[in-house]
C-alpha positions as CSV (number, residue, x, y, z in Angstrom):
1,X,-71.5,128.8,50.0
2,X,-75.0,127.9,47.8
3,X,-77.0,130.5,49.9
4,X,-74.6,133.1,49.9
5,X,-74.4,132.5,46.2
6,X,-77.8,133.1,45.9
7,X,-78.0,136.2,48.6
8,X,-75.6,138.0,46.4
9,X,-76.9,137.5,43.0
10,X,-80.6,138.2,44.1
11,X,-79.1,141.7,46.0
12,X,-77.6,142.2,42.6
13,X,-80.5,141.7,40.6
14,X,-82.5,144.0,43.2
15,X,-84.9,141.7,44.7
16,X,-85.2,142.4,48.1
17,X,-86.3,146.3,47.3
18,X,-89.8,145.5,48.1
19,X,-88.6,144.5,51.4
20,X,-86.3,147.2,51.5
21,X,-88.8,149.8,50.8
22,X,-91.4,147.9,53.6
23,X,-89.0,148.4,56.4
24,X,-88.6,151.9,55.2
25,X,-92.1,153.1,55.0
26,X,-92.6,150.6,58.1
27,X,-89.9,153.1,59.9
28,X,-91.7,156.2,58.3
29,X,-95.1,155.4,60.1
30,X,-93.9,154.7,63.1
31,X,-91.9,157.8,63.3
32,X,-94.9,159.6,62.9
33,X,-97.0,157.9,64.8
34,X,-94.1,158.7,67.8
35,X,-94.1,162.3,67.0
36,X,-97.3,162.5,67.5
37,X,-97.2,160.7,70.6
38,X,-94.6,163.0,71.8
39,X,-96.5,166.2,71.1
40,X,-99.8,164.6,72.7
41,X,-97.5,164.1,75.6
42,X,-96.3,167.9,75.7
43,X,-99.5,168.9,76.0
44,X,-100.6,166.8,78.6
45,X,-97.0,168.1,80.4
46,X,-98.1,170.9,81.3
47,X,-100.6,169.4,83.6
48,X,-99.6,168.0,86.4
49,X,-102.9,166.2,87.0
50,X,-102.7,163.6,84.8
51,X,-99.8,161.4,85.8
52,X,-102.0,158.2,84.6
53,X,-101.9,160.1,80.8
54,X,-98.2,160.3,80.6
55,X,-97.1,157.0,82.3
56,X,-99.5,155.7,79.2
57,X,-98.2,158.0,76.7
58,X,-94.6,157.4,77.5
59,X,-95.5,153.6,77.4
60,X,-96.5,153.7,73.7
61,X,-93.8,155.5,72.7
62,X,-91.0,153.0,74.3
63,X,-92.9,150.3,72.9
64,X,-92.9,151.8,69.1
65,X,-89.1,152.8,69.2
66,X,-88.4,148.7,70.5
67,X,-90.5,147.7,67.5
68,X,-88.6,149.7,65.3
69,X,-85.4,148.3,66.6
70,X,-87.2,144.8,66.4
71,X,-88.1,145.8,62.4
72,X,-84.4,147.2,61.8
73,X,-83.2,143.5,63.1
74,X,-85.9,141.7,61.1
75,X,-85.6,138.8,64.1
76,X,-86.6,139.3,68.3
77,X,-85.9,137.2,71.3
78,X,-87.2,136.8,74.7
79,X,-84.4,138.9,76.1
80,X,-85.7,141.8,73.6
81,X,-88.7,141.5,76.0
82,X,-86.5,142.0,79.4
83,X,-84.7,145.0,78.1
């Protein structure tokens, strides 16, 4: 009960605005990087000889998407690594 009251008071006074802004900024940065990598993937995709580069770019994109999920949730566990 005590922790809930503290959380409600802090939220009502806007104490988590910095955290929210930081999270939003992190997502924007990751989205920009993902978009860049997807553009690189599209360029490399036209060349069938670059399977290694395509796989590497795909892995980077998937890792960043998982990072966004972790940031959104605010925690991780071992099941996240295995999924």
